[in-house]
N, C-alpha and C positions, 0 to 999 in steps of 0.2 A: 585915481591914485593921487596922493597928496603932493607929489613932486610936479604933477601935471597941472592940476587946478585946485588950489586951496579954495575952500568954501567962500563965496562972496567975491571972488576975483575973476577977471577975464582969463580965458585960456589963450595964450599966445601961440603955443605950438601943440599940435595933436600928438598922440602917442607914437605914431610912426616917424614923425619928424624928430621927436626926442631920441628915439632909438637910432636914427640916422646920425644925429649929432654925437651921441655916445660912441657909435661905431667909428666915426671919423676921428674923434679924440683918442680913442684907443689905438687906432692905426697910426696916428701922429706920434704918440708916445712910444709905440713899438718901433716905428721907423727911427726915432731918435736913439732908442736903446741899441738898435742894430748899428747905427752910425757910430756910436761911442764904443762899440765892441762888447757891450755888456752881454748880449745874447746873439745867437745866430738868427738868420732870417726865418728858418724853419721853426725855431723855438718861439720866436715872437708871434709867428702865424698861429701856432698851436695854442699859445696862451691867450691870444686875442679871441680866437674861435671859442675856446672853452669859457672865457669870461662872458662873451656875448650869448652863448647858449644858456649859461646860468642866469644871466640877466633876463633873458626872454622867458625862462620858466618862472622866475620870481615875479616878473611883470605880469605874466598871464594869471598867476594865482591871485595877486593882490588887486588886479583890475576887476576881477569878478567879485571881490568882497566889497559890498556897498558901504561898510563901516569904515573903510580906510580912507 
């Protein structure tokens, strides 16, 4: 996938590490939104779960495409 390793460059993080970074960033953003009262804890949890599921599907499809 082009976000992971552009052609001719070193791979700093593998796919599972990138997914972990994204998961923690989304959790931090969700925690901040809950702190500010923008969303409830349940809403933040649902949105983060949905976003990670969608990201996992997109990542799975694009990682199998050798042209990306």
